[in-house]
N, C-alpha and C positions, 0 to 999 in steps of 0.2 A: 313264237316260232311255229311254223307249220311244215309238216312233212308227210309224204305218203308212208303208210305203216303196213307193209305186207305181212308183218308178223300177226296182225289182227285180221287181215282179210285183203283181197285184191283191190277193193274199191274203198278203202278206209284212209281218211286223211286225219292226222292227229295234230291239234293245236295245243301248244303248251302255254299256259298263262301263269303269271305270278300275281296273286290277289292279296289285298289287304284293305283295311278301311276302318270306318267308325259306324256305330249304330246309335241312334238317338233314343236310347231307353234309359230313363232316369238321368243320372249325371252323364251318361254316355259311356259306351264300351268301345275299346279299341280292338280290332280284329288283327291279330298278328299276320305277317306275310306267310302264305302257303302256296303250294303249286297245285294247279288244276290241269288235267289233261282232258280235252274235249275230242272225242272220236266221232268223226262225221262219216256216215256211209253215203256214198255218191252213187246215184242211179247210173248204170252203164249206158242206157239209151239216151237220156236227155241231159245228163251231167248235173242234175239238181240234187241237193242234199235231201235224203229221205229219212234219216234217223240221226240222232245225236245222243251219245252216252258220255257222261262226265265221270272222271275218276279223280281222286284227291291223294296227295302224298301223306296226309295225316287223317286219322279218323275224325268224324264229326264231333265226337265227344271231346277230342283234344282242342278243336277250334273253340268250342263253347267254354270249356274249363279255362282255357288260356285267356278268354275275354273276361270271364267273371273273376278269376283269381290270377292276375298277371304275374304275381310273385312265384307261381308254380312253373313258369316257362323255363324249360331247360332242366328242371328238377324232376317233375312228374310228367310234364308234357314235352313235346318235341321243340327244339330250338326253332326260331323263325327261319323261313326260307331266305337264302341270300338274295 
């Protein structure tokens, strides 16, 4: 989902992503679903993207801990994104 985000600035477009996946380390790790917000700053003159900043709905340690120890999901770490 993409929308103009005047709360962050006049030329900011925010894209909301739901991410999940697998990593091929050892037997493989599953990355639980989480939400990422990409804030794109658009140049007023040419309309091109000049900057991108990503924000996440969970801290990075939560994503890593959930991948290494999936039995902690919902106990110590946050539940997966819907």
